[in-house]
C-alpha positions in Angstrom: 0.0 0.0 0.0 1.6 3.4 -0.9 2.4 5.8 1.8 0.1 8.5 0.2 -2.8 6.4 1.5 -1.7 7.2 4.9 -1.5 11.0 4.3 -3.2 11.7 7.5 -0.3 10.4 9.6 2.7 12.7 10.5 5.9 12.1 8.5 7.8 11.0 11.6 5.3 8.2 12.1 5.9 7.0 8.5 9.7 7.1 9.1 9.4 5.0 12.3 7.3 2.5 10.5 9.8 2.2 7.7 12.7 1.8 10.1 10.8 -0.7 12.1 10.1 -2.7 9.0 13.7 -2.6 8.1 15.0 -3.7 11.4 12.5 -6.5 11.5 13.7 -7.6 8.0 17.4 -7.5 9.2 16.5 -9.3 12.3 15.0 -12.1 10.3 18.3 -12.3 8.3 20.2 -12.5 11.5 18.1 -15.3 12.8 18.4 -17.1 9.6 22.2 -16.8 9.8 22.2 -18.1 13.4 19.9 -21.0 12.5 21.6 -22.0 9.2 25.1 -21.9 10.8 26.6 -20.7 7.6 28.6 -17.9 9.4 32.1 -17.2 7.6 34.7 -14.7 9.0 34.1 -11.9 6.4 34.6 -8.8 8.6 38.2 -8.0 9.2 38.9 -5.6 12.2 35.9 -6.9 14.1 35.2 -7.3 16.9 36.7 -4.1 18.0 36.3 -1.1 20.3 36.3 2.5 19.3 35.8 6.0 21.0 33.9 8.9 19.8 33.4 12.3 21.4 30.2 13.6 22.7 28.4 16.3 20.6 30.1 14.8 17.4 28.1 16.1 14.3 26.9 13.9 11.6 29.4 12.1 9.5 32.2 11.8 12.0 34.1 8.5 11.5 34.0 6.2 14.4 35.7 3.2 13.0 37.0 1.6 9.8 36.8 -2.1 8.8 37.3 -4.2 5.7 35.0 -7.0 4.2 37.0 -10.1 2.8 35.4 -11.6 -0.1 35.5 -15.4 -0.6 36.7 -17.0 -3.8 33.2 -18.2 -4.6 31.8 -14.7 -4.3 34.4 -13.1 -6.5 34.8 -10.3 -3.9 31.3 -9.1 -4.2 28.9 -8.7 -1.3 25.2 -9.4 -1.5 24.2 -7.5 1.6 26.5 -4.6 2.6 27.6 -4.4 6.2 24.6 -3.4 8.2 23.9 -2.5 11.9 21.2 -5.0 12.7 21.1 -4.3 16.4 22.5 -2.1 19.1 22.6 -2.3 22.8 21.1 0.0 23.9 18.9 0.8 20.9 20.1 3.9 19.0 20.1 5.5 15.5 23.1 7.5 16.2 25.4 5.4 14.1 25.4 4.2 10.4 27.8 2.4 8.1 29.0 4.0 4.8 31.1 2.5 2.1 34.5 4.1 1.0 35.1 1.8 -1.8 37.1 -1.5 -2.3 35.2 -3.3 0.4 36.2 -0.7 3.0 33.6 0.6 5.3 33.3 3.2 8.0 31.1 3.5 11.0 30.1 7.2 11.2 27.8 9.3 13.5 24.3 10.3 12.1 23.7 13.3 14.2 20.3 12.1 15.2 20.5 12.0 18.1 23.5 14.0 19.1 25.6 12.1 21.6 25.6 13.5 25.0 27.9 12.1 27.6 26.0 13.5 30.5 22.5 12.4 29.5 22.8 9.3 27.2 24.5 5.9 27.6 28.3 6.0 27.6 28.7 2.8 25.6 27.0 1.2 22.6 27.4 -2.3 21.2 26.8 -2.4 17.5 26.1 -5.8 15.8 27.2 -5.6 12.1 26.0 -8.2 9.5 27.3 -8.9 6.0 26.6 -11.5 3.4 28.4 -12.3 0.1 26.9 -13.4 -3.2 27.9 -17.0 -2.3 25.5 -16.9 0.6 28.2 -16.7 3.3 27.5 -14.4 6.2 29.2 -12.9 9.1 28.2 -11.1 12.3 30.4 -9.2 14.7 30.3 -6.5 17.3 31.8 -3.0 17.4 31.8 -1.4 20.8 31.6 2.4 20.7 32.4 4.3 23.8 31.4 8.0 24.2 34.1 10.2 25.4 33.4 13.2 27.7 34.3 16.5 26.2 34.5 19.9 28.0 31.5 21.9 26.9 30.8 25.6 27.2 28.5 26.8 30.0 24.9 26.9 29.3 22.6 29.8 30.2 19.2 29.0 31.4 15.8 30.8 31.2 15.3 33.6 28.7 19.0 34.3 28.5 19.5 30.9 26.8 17.6 32.1 23.7 17.6 36.0 23.7 18.8 39.2 25.1 17.2 39.7 28.5 15.7 43.2 29.2 15.8 44.4 32.8 13.9 47.5 33.8 15.2 49.6 36.7 13.4 52.5 38.3 15.4 55.7 38.5 16.4 56.7 41.9 16.4 53.2 43.2 19.1 52.6 45.9 22.2 50.5 44.9 21.5 46.7 45.3 20.7 43.5 43.5 18.7 44.0 40.2 19.0 40.6 38.5 20.6 37.1 38.9 22.2 35.3 36.0 21.6 31.5 35.9 24.0 29.3 34.0 25.5 25.7 34.5 28.4 23.8 33.2 27.5 20.5 31.6 30.4 19.0 33.6 29.0 20.4 36.8 32.1 22.7 37.2 31.9 26.0 39.2 31.4 29.0 36.9 32.6 32.6 37.2 30.8 35.6 35.8 32.3 38.9 34.5 30.7 41.9 32.8 31.7 44.1 29.8 32.1 47.0 29.6 33.4 47.7 33.0 32.6 51.4 32.9 28.8 51.0 33.4 27.4 51.7 37.0 26.8 48.0 37.4 28.9 45.1 38.7 28.5 41.3 38.3 29.6 39.1 41.1 31.2 35.7 40.5 28.0 33.9 41.4 26.1 35.8 38.7 24.3 38.5 40.8 24.0 41.9 39.0 24.2 44.9 41.3 23.7 48.7 40.7 26.5 50.8 42.0 24.6 54.0 42.3 21.2 55.7 42.4 20.5 56.5 38.7 18.9 59.7 37.7 16.8 59.4 34.5 17.2 63.2 33.7 21.1 63.1 33.9 22.2 59.6 33.2 21.7 57.5 30.1 18.4 55.6 29.8 19.7 52.4 28.6 22.8 50.1 29.3 24.0 47.0 27.5 25.9 44.6 29.8 27.7 41.5 28.2 27.7 38.8 30.9 30.5 36.0 30.4 30.3 32.7 32.2 33.6 30.9 32.3 34.4 27.3 33.5 37.7 26.4 35.2 39.3 25.3 31.9 38.5 28.6 30.3 35.6 27.9 28.1 33.0 30.5 28.2 29.7 31.6 27.0 28.4 35.2 26.7 24.9 36.7 26.8 23.7 40.3 26.8 21.5 42.0 29.4 19.8 45.1 28.3 19.2 47.4 31.3 16.6 49.9 30.8 16.0 52.9 33.2 12.4 53.7 33.8 11.6 57.4 34.4 9.6 58.2 37.5 7.8 61.2 38.6 10.3 62.9 40.8 10.0 66.6 39.7 7.3 69.2 40.2 5.8 71.0 37.2 5.8 74.8 36.9 3.5 77.4 35.3 4.6 79.1 32.2 1.6 81.5 32.1 2.5 84.9 33.7 -0.9 86.7 33.6 -2.9 86.7 36.8 -5.9 89.0 36.2 -8.7 88.6 33.5 -11.8 90.6 32.6 -15.1 89.3 31.1 -18.7 90.6 30.9 -21.4 88.8 32.8 -23.9 86.5 31.2 -21.2 84.8 28.9 -22.5 81.5 27.5 -21.0 78.3 29.1 -17.9 77.3 27.2 -16.6 80.8 26.6 -12.8 80.8 27.0 -11.5 83.1 29.9 -7.8 82.1 29.9 -5.3 79.4 28.6 -3.2 78.3 31.6 0.1 76.5 30.6 2.7 74.6 32.6 5.6 72.1 32.1 7.2 69.1 33.9 10.8 68.7 34.0 10.4 64.9 33.9 8.9 65.0 30.4 12.2 66.4 28.9 11.6 67.4 25.2 8.3 65.5 24.9 4.9 67.3 25.6 4.0 67.2 29.3 1.1 65.2 30.4 -0.3 67.4 33.2 -3.5 67.7 35.0 -5.2 71.1 35.8 -7.8 71.7 38.4 -9.5 74.6 40.3 -9.0 74.2 44.0 -11.2 77.0 45.3 -15.0 76.6 45.3 -16.3 78.2 42.2 -19.5 77.8 40.3 -18.9 80.0 37.5 -15.7 78.6 35.8 -14.1 75.3 35.0 -10.9 74.3 33.6 -10.1 71.6 31.2 -8.0 69.1 33.2 -5.9 68.2 30.2 -5.4 71.5 28.3 -5.6 74.1 31.1 -8.2 76.1 29.2 -10.3 78.2 31.8 -13.9 78.7 30.5 -17.3 79.8 31.8 -19.2 76.7 33.1 -22.3 78.4 34.7 -24.4 81.5 34.5 -22.7 84.6 35.7 -25.2 87.2 36.9 -23.8 90.2 38.4 -27.0 91.5 39.6 -27.6 88.8 42.2 -25.7 88.0 45.3 -22.7 87.4 45.8 -21.7 89.2 42.5 -24.0 92.0 43.2 -21.6 93.0 46.0 -18.5 91.3 45.0 -18.0 91.2 41.2 -14.3 89.9 41.4 -13.9 86.2 41.3 -10.6 84.8 42.6 -9.6 81.1 42.3 -6.6 78.7 42.9 -5.3 76.8 39.9 -3.4 73.6 40.6 -1.2 71.7 38.1 -0.1 68.1 38.8 1.8 65.5 36.9 -0.4 62.8 38.3 -4.1 62.9 39.0 -3.8 61.5 42.6 -0.4 61.3 44.2 2.0 63.4 42.2 4.0 66.5 42.3 2.1 69.8 42.0 2.2 73.6 41.8 -0.5 76.2 42.5 -1.3 79.7 41.1 -4.0 82.3 42.1 -5.9 84.2 39.3 -8.6 86.7 39.4 -11.6 87.3 37.0 -13.4 90.6 37.1 -17.2 90.4 36.0 -18.5 93.4 34.1 -22.1 94.5 34.6 -24.7 94.5 31.7 -28.5 94.7 31.5 -29.0 91.0 31.5 -31.8 90.0 33.9 -35.1 88.8 32.6 -38.2 88.7 34.7 -38.3 85.9 37.0 -41.3 83.9 38.4 -41.2 82.0 41.6 -42.3 79.3 41.0 -41.6 79.3 37.4 -43.8 76.1 37.0 -47.4 76.1 38.0 -49.6 73.0 38.4 -53.4 73.2 38.5 -56.1 70.5 38.8 -59.6 71.0 37.8 -62.5 68.5 37.2 -63.8 67.8 33.8 -66.9 69.8 32.8 -65.7 72.9 34.9 -67.6 76.0 33.9 -66.0 78.2 31.2 -64.7 81.7 32.4 -63.3 80.8 35.7 -59.8 82.3 36.7 -57.3 79.6 37.0 -54.1 81.5 37.9 -52.8 85.2 38.6 -49.2 85.1 37.2 -48.1 88.6 38.3 -48.2 87.9 41.9 -45.5 85.4 41.4 -43.2 87.2 39.1 -40.6 90.1 39.4 -37.4 91.6 37.7 -34.4 92.1 40.0 -32.8 94.8 37.9 -32.4 97.9 40.0 -33.5 100.7 37.8 -36.6 101.0 35.4 -37.4 100.3 32.7 -35.2 97.1 33.2 -37.5 95.8 35.9 -40.8 96.2 33.9 -42.3 93.2 32.1 -45.5 91.9 30.4 -47.1 88.4 29.8 -47.4 87.3 26.2 -47.2 84.2 24.0 -49.7 81.8 25.6 -49.0 78.5 23.7 -49.0 74.8 24.1 -51.2 71.8 23.3 -54.8 72.6 24.0 -54.1 76.3 24.5 -57.3 77.1 22.6 -59.2 76.2 25.8 -57.4 78.9 27.8 -56.5 82.6 27.4 -54.7 85.5 29.2 -57.1 88.1 30.4 -54.6 90.9 29.5 -50.9 91.3 29.0 -50.4 93.4 32.1 -52.6 91.5 34.5 -51.3 88.0 33.8 -54.6 86.2 34.7 -55.2 82.9 33.1 -58.8 82.0 32.4 -60.7 78.9 30.9 -62.6 79.7 27.7 -64.6 76.5 27.4 -65.6 73.4 29.4 -63.7 70.2 28.8 -65.4 66.8 28.6 -62.9 64.0 28.3 -65.4 61.5 26.8 -66.5 63.9 24.1 -65.3 62.4 20.8 -64.2 65.8 19.6 -62.0 66.3 22.6 -58.4 65.0 22.1 -58.7 63.0 25.3 -55.8 64.8 26.9 -55.7 64.6 30.8 -52.8 67.2 31.2 -52.5 70.4 29.3 -49.0 71.9 29.0 -49.0 75.6 28.4 -46.2 78.1 28.3 -46.4 81.9 28.9 -43.5 84.2 28.0 -42.7 87.0 30.6 -40.6 89.7 28.9 -38.7 92.8 29.7 -40.3 96.1 28.2 -36.8 97.7 27.9 -34.2 96.6 25.3 -32.7 94.1 24.9 -36.1 92.6 25.9 -35.0 89.6 28.0 -37.7 87.2 28.7 -38.3 84.2 30.7 -40.8 81.3 30.3 -43.4 80.2 32.7 -44.7 76.6 32.5 -48.2 75.8 33.4 -49.6 72.2 33.8 -53.4 71.9 34.0 -54.6 68.5 34.8 -58.2 67.7 34.0 -59.3 65.3 36.7 -61.6 62.6 35.3 -65.0 62.0 36.9 -66.2 58.4 37.1 -69.5 58.7 35.3 -70.1 55.3 33.9 -70.5 51.7 35.1 -68.2 48.9 33.9 -69.8 46.7 31.2 -68.9 43.1 30.6 -68.3 42.1 26.9 -71.0 39.5 27.4 -73.7 39.1 30.1 -72.7 35.5 30.5 -69.8 33.3 29.6 -69.6 29.6 28.9 -66.4 27.6 28.8 -65.8 24.0 27.9 -63.0 22.3 29.7 -61.8 18.7 29.4 -61.8 17.0 32.8 -58.1 16.2 32.6 -57.1 19.8 32.4 -54.2 20.5 34.8 -54.8 22.4 37.9 -53.6 26.0 37.4 -54.5 26.0 33.7 -56.3 29.0 32.2 -59.8 27.8 30.9 -61.2 31.2 29.8 -61.2 34.9 30.0 -63.7 37.5 30.8 -63.4 41.2 29.9 -65.2 44.4 30.9 -64.7 48.1 30.2 -66.5 51.4 30.9 -67.0 54.5 28.9 -64.9 56.7 31.1 -61.8 58.5 29.7 -59.1 57.6 30.5 -60.2 53.9 30.8 -60.7 52.9 34.3 -58.6 50.3 35.9 -61.1 47.4 36.3 -60.5 44.5 38.8 -62.2 41.1 38.6 -63.3 38.7 41.3 -65.6 35.9 42.0 -68.4 36.8 44.3 -70.6 33.7 44.2 -70.5 30.0 43.3 -67.5 28.2 42.0 -67.3 25.7 44.9 -67.3 21.9 45.1 -67.8 19.5 47.9 -64.1 19.4 48.5 -63.1 23.1 47.8 -64.9 26.3 48.6 -63.3 27.9 45.6 -62.7 25.6 42.7 -61.9 28.5 40.4 -59.7 31.5 40.5 -59.9 34.8 38.4 -57.0 37.1 37.7 -57.9 40.5 39.2 -55.9 42.1 36.5 -56.7 40.6 33.2 -59.8 38.4 33.9 -58.1 35.0 33.1 -60.1 32.3 34.8 -58.1 29.2 36.2 -58.9 26.0 37.9 -57.8 25.4 41.4 -58.8 21.7 41.5 -59.0 19.0 39.1 -62.5 18.7 37.5 -64.3 15.4 37.4 -67.0 14.7 34.7 -68.4 11.8 36.7 -68.9 14.0 39.7 -70.1 17.3 38.3 -70.7 18.1 34.7 -71.4 21.9 35.1 -70.1 24.6 37.4 -71.7 27.9 37.9 -70.4 31.0 39.4 -70.7 34.8 39.3 -67.8 37.3 38.4 -67.7 40.9 39.3 -65.9 43.8 37.5 -65.1 46.9 39.5 -63.6 50.2 38.7 -63.2 51.0 42.5 -66.5 52.8 42.6 -68.9 51.2 40.3 -69.4 47.5 39.7 -71.0 45.0 37.2 -71.5 41.3 37.3 -71.8 38.4 34.8 -72.4 34.6 35.1 -70.0 32.0 34.1 -70.8 28.4 33.2 -68.0 25.8 33.0 -68.9 22.8 31.1 -66.7 19.8 32.0 -66.0 17.5 28.9 -65.7 13.9 29.5 -62.2 12.4 28.9 -61.2 8.9 29.5 -59.3 9.6 32.7 -60.4 6.9 35.0 -58.4 3.7 35.3 -60.2 0.3 35.4 -60.6 -0.9 39.0 -60.8 -4.6 39.3 -61.7 -6.8 42.1 -59.8 -8.6 43.6 -56.7 -6.6 42.8 -54.5 -9.2 44.4 -55.0 -12.9 44.8 -52.9 -15.8 45.9 -53.8 -19.4 45.5 -52.4 -22.9 44.6 -53.4 -25.3 41.8 -52.4 -28.9 41.2 -50.0 -29.7 38.4 -52.5 -32.1 37.0 -55.1 -29.5 36.5 -57.0 -30.0 33.2 -56.6 -27.6 30.3 -59.6 -25.3 30.0 -60.4 -25.4 33.6 -61.3 -22.2 35.4 -58.2 -21.9 37.6 -59.3 -22.1 41.2 -62.6 -20.7 40.2 -60.9 -17.3 39.9 -63.0 -14.6 38.3 -62.1 -10.9 37.8 -64.6 -8.3 37.8 -63.7 -4.7 36.6 -65.4 -1.3 36.5 -64.7 2.0 34.9 -66.5 5.1 35.8 -66.1 6.6 32.2 -65.8 3.4 30.0 -68.3 0.9 28.7 -68.1 -2.6 30.2 -67.4 -3.9 26.8 -64.2 -1.8 26.6 -62.0 -4.0 28.6 -59.0 -6.0 27.3 -56.9 -8.3 29.4 -53.1 -8.9 29.1 -51.0 -11.1 31.3 -47.3 -10.3 32.1 -45.0 -13.1 33.5 -47.0 -15.7 31.9 -44.1 -18.3 31.2 -45.0 -20.7 28.5 -48.4 -19.1 28.3 -50.1 -21.5 30.7 -52.8 -19.0 31.7 -55.3 -16.9 29.8 -58.5 -15.0 30.4 -61.8 -15.9 28.9 -63.0 -13.7 27.4 -59.8 -11.8 26.7 -61.8 -8.7 25.7 -65.2 -7.2 25.5 -66.5 -7.9 28.9 -66.0 -6.4 32.4 -65.9 -9.9 33.9 -63.4 -12.8 32.8 -62.2 -16.1 34.2 -58.6 -17.2 34.6 -58.4 -20.4 32.4 -55.5 -22.9 32.2 -54.5 -22.6 28.5 -51.8 -25.4 28.4 -50.8 -28.3 30.6 -47.7 -28.1 32.8 -44.7 -30.3 31.9 -42.1 -30.5 34.5 -40.9 -34.1 33.7 -39.4 -33.0 30.3 -38.0 -29.8 31.7 -40.2 -27.6 29.7 -41.5 -26.0 33.0 -39.2 -25.2 35.8 -41.3 -22.6 37.7 -43.6 -23.7 40.5 -44.6 -20.2 41.5 -46.0 -17.8 38.9 -46.5 -14.2 39.8 -48.7 -12.7 37.1 -49.4 -9.2 36.5 -52.7 -8.6 34.7 -53.1 -5.3 32.8 -56.7 -4.3 32.0 -57.1 -1.5 29.3 -60.2 0.2 28.3 -59.5 0.6 24.6 -61.3 -2.4 23.2 -64.0 -0.3 21.5 -61.5 2.1 19.9 -60.3 1.6 16.3 -56.6 1.4 15.6 -56.6 5.1 14.4 -58.3 6.2 17.6 -56.0 4.3 19.9 -53.2 6.5 18.7 -54.9 9.7 19.6 -57.3 8.9 22.5 -56.2 8.5 26.1 -56.1 4.9 27.2 -56.0 3.9 31.0 -54.7 0.8 32.4 -55.6 -1.1 35.5 -53.6 -3.8 37.2 -54.3 -7.0 39.2 -51.5 -9.1 40.7 -51.9 -13.0 40.9 -49.6 -15.3 42.8 -50.1 -19.0 41.8 -48.4 -21.9 43.3 -48.2 -25.1 41.3 -48.7 -28.2 43.6 -47.1 -31.4 42.6 -49.3 -34.5 42.4 -49.8 -36.0 45.8 -48.0 -39.4 46.2 -51.2 -41.5 46.7 -51.6 -44.9 45.4 -54.7 -47.0 45.6 -54.6 -50.6 44.5 -57.8 -52.6 43.9 -58.0 -56.4 43.9 -61.1 -58.7 43.9 -62.4 -58.6 47.5 -59.3 -56.8 48.8 -58.4 -53.1 49.0 -55.1 -51.6 50.1 -54.8 -47.9 50.6 -51.5 -46.2 51.1 -51.3 -42.5 51.8 -48.2 -40.5 52.7 -48.6 -37.0 53.9 -45.4 -36.5 55.9 -41.9 -35.2 55.5 -39.2 -37.4 57.0 -36.3 -36.2 58.8 -32.8 -37.3 57.8 -32.2 -38.6 61.4 -35.1 -41.1 61.1 -32.9 -44.0 59.9 -35.7 -46.6 60.6 -38.0 -45.1 58.0 -36.3 -46.5 54.8 -36.1 -49.9 56.6 -39.8 -49.9 57.3 -40.6 -48.7 53.9 -38.7 -51.4 52.1 -39.9 -54.2 54.2 -43.5 -53.0 53.7 -43.1 -52.7 50.0 -41.8 -56.3 49.7 -44.7 -57.6 51.8 -47.1 -55.7 49.6 -45.8 -57.1 46.4 -45.9 -60.6 47.6 -49.6 -60.1 48.8 -50.5 -58.6 45.5 -49.0 -61.5 43.6 -50.8 -64.0 45.5 -54.2 -62.3 45.2 -53.8 -61.9 41.5 -53.1 -65.5 41.0 -56.2 -66.6 43.0 -58.3 -64.1 41.1 -57.2 -65.4 37.8 -58.0 -69.0 38.9 -61.4 -68.0 40.1 -62.2 -66.4 36.6 -61.0 -69.4 34.6 -63.2 -71.8 36.6 -66.2 -69.7 36.5 -66.0 -69.1 32.6 -69.2 -70.5 30.8 -69.2 -72.8 27.7 -70.4 -71.8 24.4 -74.0 -73.2 25.1 -74.0 -71.4 28.5 -73.3 -74.6 30.5 -70.2 -74.9 32.6 -67.4 -77.0 31.3 -66.8 -79.0 34.5 -69.4 -79.7 37.2 -66.9 -78.6 39.9 -68.2 -78.4 43.4 -68.8 -74.9 44.7 -65.9 -73.7 46.8 -66.6 -71.9 49.9 -65.2 -68.2 49.6 -62.5 -67.7 52.2 -63.0 -65.3 54.8 -61.1 -62.0 54.5 -59.7 -60.0 57.3 -58.6 -56.4 57.0 -56.0 -55.2 59.6 -55.2 -51.6 59.9 -52.0 -50.6 61.5 -51.4 -46.8 62.2 -47.8 -45.4 62.5 -47.6 -41.8 63.4 -45.0 -39.9 61.6 -43.7 -36.3 61.8 -45.7 -34.4 59.2 -46.1 -30.7 58.5 -48.9 -29.4 56.3 -47.4 -25.9 55.5 -49.7 -24.9 52.6 -53.3 -24.9 51.5 -55.3 -24.6 48.3 -58.7 -25.0 46.8 -59.7 -28.1 44.8 -60.7 -26.7 41.3 -63.4 -29.5 41.0 -65.2 -29.4 44.4 -64.1 -26.0 45.3 -63.2 -27.2 48.9 -60.0 -26.4 50.7 -57.3 -28.9 51.2 -53.9 -28.8 52.9 -50.6 -29.9 51.5 -46.9 -30.4 52.2 -44.8 -28.1 49.9 -41.9 -30.6 49.8 -43.5 -34.0 49.4 -46.9 -32.9 47.9 -48.8 -34.8 50.6 -52.5 -33.6 50.8 -55.5 -33.9 53.1 -58.9 -32.2 53.2 -59.0 -29.2 55.5 -61.6 -29.2 58.2 -63.6 -26.0 58.3 -62.7 -25.2 61.9 -59.1 -26.7 61.9 -56.2 -24.2 61.5 -53.0 -25.1 59.4 -50.7 -27.0 61.8 -48.5 -30.1 61.9 -50.6 -33.3 61.8 -50.0 -37.0 62.6 -49.8 -39.1 59.4 -51.4 -42.6 59.0 -49.7 -45.4 57.3 -52.0 -48.4 56.5 -51.1 -52.0 57.0 -53.5 -54.5 55.5 -53.6 -58.2 55.7 -55.9 -60.9 54.3 -56.6 -64.4 55.6 -58.0 -67.3 53.5 -57.8 -71.2 53.5 -56.0 -71.1 56.8 -53.1 -69.1 55.4 -52.5 -65.6 56.7 -50.4 -63.1 55.0 -49.5 -59.6 56.2 -48.3 -56.8 54.0 -47.5 -53.1 54.8 -48.3 -50.6 52.2 -45.9 -47.6 51.4 -45.8 -44.7 48.9 -44.5 -45.9 45.5 -41.4 -44.1 44.1 -41.7 -41.4 41.5 -40.8 -43.8 38.8 -43.6 -46.1 39.9 -46.0 -43.2 40.0 -45.0 -42.2 36.5 -45.5 -45.7 35.1 -48.9 -45.9 36.7 -49.9 -42.6 35.1 -49.2 -44.1 31.7 -51.5 -47.0 32.2 -54.8 -46.7 30.2 -57.9 -45.7 32.1 -59.6 -49.0 31.4 -57.0 -50.5 33.5 -57.7 -48.3 36.4 -61.3 -49.1 36.6 -62.3 -51.0 39.8 -63.6 -54.6 39.7 -67.1 -55.7 40.7 -66.0 -56.0 44.3 -67.1 -53.5 47.0 -65.9 -50.0 46.6 -64.2 -47.8 49.2 -65.3 -44.6 50.6 -63.2 -42.1 52.5 -63.2 -42.4 56.3 -61.7 -40.3 59.0 -58.1 -39.4 59.0 -57.8 -39.9 55.3 -58.4 -43.8 55.3 -60.6 -45.6 53.0 -63.2 -48.1 54.2 -65.4 -50.6 52.4 -68.3 -48.7 50.8 -71.9 -50.1 51.2 -74.0 -50.9 48.3 -76.2 -48.0 47.3 -73.9 -45.5 48.9 -73.6 -42.4 46.8 -70.2 -41.7 44.9 -67.8 -40.1 47.1 -66.5 -36.5 46.1 -64.6 -35.5 49.2 -61.1 -36.4 48.0 -58.8 -34.0 46.1 -58.8 -34.6 42.2 -55.4 -36.6 42.5 -56.9 -39.0 45.1 -60.0 -39.5 43.1 -57.9 -40.3 40.0 -56.2 -43.1 42.0 -59.6 -44.4 43.2 -61.1 -44.5 39.8 
């Protein structure tokens, strides 16, 4: 693959890959040489040891050797001498040919050999192969020799000239420390050049100033060459640039000589009075950056802090105090070279104010505010301005004035009675609600009061007349009644509607809203809230269609004086928000493993109801239904359903392993919805939890023979310490098998003798034998049994108890609590023809039980002998003729009987 396909990798990665491949190839060659054993002395002068100095540049010869060609190769090599390995690994050496089979080991310069930081010895393995296939491998040991190197400066001095800044006036002392080291860790000495500068360098590299430097007198910059020398005389030199920083240490001085200035009064702000200048010796030939200020309290003048220009900053009125008595204004000007903590100088100047006719008439107050009700009668006098105005000029006609120039928005509703009187009157009544009225509440008027004498100075009087609105109209709702439609699932706090009201008053009155009646429920006094500002109606509790379909309340709008009301009807829209509620919502029961498919499991029936759904809208799903043993019938379309066993249990083949089923039944109310509507309509789900324990078949075996019945029932759990139990069980089983064989043989003989001929007559007129008498002996053995569970028989519906380990069962008495019970083991014996046999019955093994289950039903039918009915304590006794069929046993026991 070409390297261009790896263009995203850096070039150094590519080089390393190539070198690695090369080294691997040579290593394979080396291994081939070692394995083949074809090594021939071809390298003359090796092995050997050579020395090279550290820091040697690329191309320095380290060692020269020859290659001796064999006669078979005609003096030609197939693979030139190559360094196939080095210890430690390095790329600092390479082999170059000088011709005539002479080769040199040279330095590559990558990396540069360093005695102080790199290994001091390298073992290079050199490999060669001629054209005859003969190879040789030898070692060249290269030792790195230490070389005295120049001192090395550290920090910024290693790469550039260092600039040091020293404040002028700083006392003599340490200003910088030079840091350099010798690669051989020798002690260095430092010396400065030139020696005439006011600085010295100690042998440890500390640079000290010899005197206090004055920026205004001494040079501003010094270049100091620092030389570091090792004990053998090798040195390195770097330059330090010392710059002197000028500081503020001189006071500025004024260059302006004039001290008294004259200006007339009433000069406009910004008028230049004087140009104050100064200079700072610290600034040398450059323009000084100074700051000017007025130190004395003065309200008439200001000075530019940067340029020193003194100008008028406020009105200068010579006819009022204090200028009326003291027309000369004196002030202190300060110049500083720093706005806060610098050097400064001060100078006093005086400005003389000249008198002119400059005073306009003045009114106190100059602004008048008047409030009148709308519809005020026209012609009424509102203000008398002359009583509030005067002219402070001393001599007439400068102190005479008149009122003119009434103007402003709405001024046509007002007028001045005369120019001399200054009385303001209303010319017509104002009605704010009148469409022809601009609807202005406040009228802004101006009146000019003017000197009669030249230059006719004037002043302006501002008059604000507020027309006070009168509340004349009642609020009116946009509708006398409001009706809102709200889904019952609307969140609490949601806005369900809005009411609005207004009145005809101008400006529009601020109307507030409130609920004054209704709006409550059985749980909340106020189920609704209305915003007093904007009339938004919100709900404070969740609405329930099934409880209340309509809510009524009354809202009020008030403008603080007058009120109006409107009725509100809230229609609650039905939404499917109720979950199906099923009974029972939790049920635990047990079923036998042999329960027939299609049986209503334990008679369990679920009944559901939903306040807002049809009974046909339910569907049933079962979670945790391993192997789908259970189902509901019906699975949808009804509010009642039965739990049905859908498939049989199969524990023997390993298909089923769970004995306890924890089912979670989900009941949804979407059965009547179409597929399209299910995606958009709200569907609610109810849950029911079922715990079902599967009980193994009880190990009960019933064997029926002609005229003899043996019943064995085991309802106990033996302890490991009861060693005698296996012995008794084995012995009883053997006796039982013998008895069964004997009875079977006698029964077969009896059938053969009693078989009729073809014409209905017996084959042999044998004398009638007397039937032997039979005795039934019952032996009761009490064993330690614990019935720790109970369940309901799915056929009879009665409760029975069972042992969860062995599967033993018994009917539960109605008044008997669940407790450990004594078990009965039956021992039966039969006597006939003078022979007496005793047998003890025991529970068959699981293998026997499974074999018996495989027998056909016909083989399990009883013979024509007397049947048995259950007696007390779980025993079976002979059943009398005509006695009704017994249904008191569990289904498993009845199967054994039948």
